N, C-alpha and C positions, 0 to 999 in steps of 0.2 A: 661422814653425811650432815648435813648441816639442812634445815626447813627454810625455804624459803620465803621471800614475803609476799610473793606473788597471787593473785588470785586464781590463776591460771592451773586447771587441773592437770596440764601436761607438763607443768614446769615445777611442784612442789616442792622439790629438793634438789639443792647441788651437791656437787663433789661426791655423788653416789656410783658405784658402780653396781647395778642389777644384773645378776645372772638369770638369763631365759633358762628354764628348768622345763624340758620335755621329758616324754615318757620313758626315754634312754636314760635319763638322769636322776629321774625321783619315782619311786613307786610307795603308793598309800594302801595299807591294808588297815581295817575297819572291823569290830568286833571279834578278834582272834581269840580263842579261851586257852588257857593253861589249867589243866587237872593238875588235882594236888600229887596225883603218882607222877607227873613230870618233873618234879624238881628233885636232884640229886646232890651230894656232897661235893663242893669245888674249892680250891683254893686258890682263886686266881684274885679273888679281894677279900680273901678271910682276914686280913690284918686291917681291914675296914669294919668288920663283923659282918660282912656278908659270905658266907660261908655254903652257900646254895646257890644252883644256875639250874635254869629251865631253857629250854631249845625250843622256838616257835619256828616251825615251818613257815617261809616267806617266798613264794616261787618268786626267780630272778633276782634275789639278792646276792651279791659278792662281798668279799672282804673290802673291796673299792667303796662298800656303801659307808654313811653314817648313818645309825638308826638313830630315832628321836622317838622316844615310846611314850605316850601319852597314857598312865594308868589312871582308871577312873577316881574320883575325888576321893572316897572313902578311902582307896589302897595307896592313892597319891600323898594322902596326909597322916597314913598309918607310923611312918616309919620303919617299916618294914622290908619295903621296897628300894633298891639302889637307885642314885641318879642316872645311873651310867648304865650303858647297853653296849652291845660287841655284834658287830655282823659277822656272819661266816658264810660260806658258800652254800645258800637255799634257805637263809635264815637269819633269826636275830636270836641273840645270847642276852636274857635279863638274870638278875640277881637277887636274892632277900637273905634276910638275917635266921629268919626262922620260917619253914616249910608252911605255906598255908595250908588250910584242913579242908577246904572246897577248893573247886574250879574258880578260876579268876579270870574275869573278861577286861580284854585291853581294847578300849573304844578306838585306839587308834593307834599306828605305827605308821611314821613317814621315813622313808631311806632315801637319802640323796647322795648319788655317786660321786664321787670326788670330793666332796666336802670336806 
């Protein structure tokens, strides 16, 4: 995708394909909380040192969605939470190295179907 040189706001980029996202393709969840008790041992990413997983219920999410989990600033830079997540029918899995000792709040989860 290359930025064009035109001043027109309708033609700023050339050679781009933009996918129109509708309510059917994109689901957005804000302020999701994960209790300390929600974490359990899991081996999915234990080779990468993320030995715990939590499930976050997100209505409408399927295994066809790609989740983008945006942790709060302190959690994001802590190094404890995995930079990857996975979807399942009804929610999103997140991973961590050490179980949190308190509830965490995730400001934003965006799930895009077919991405």
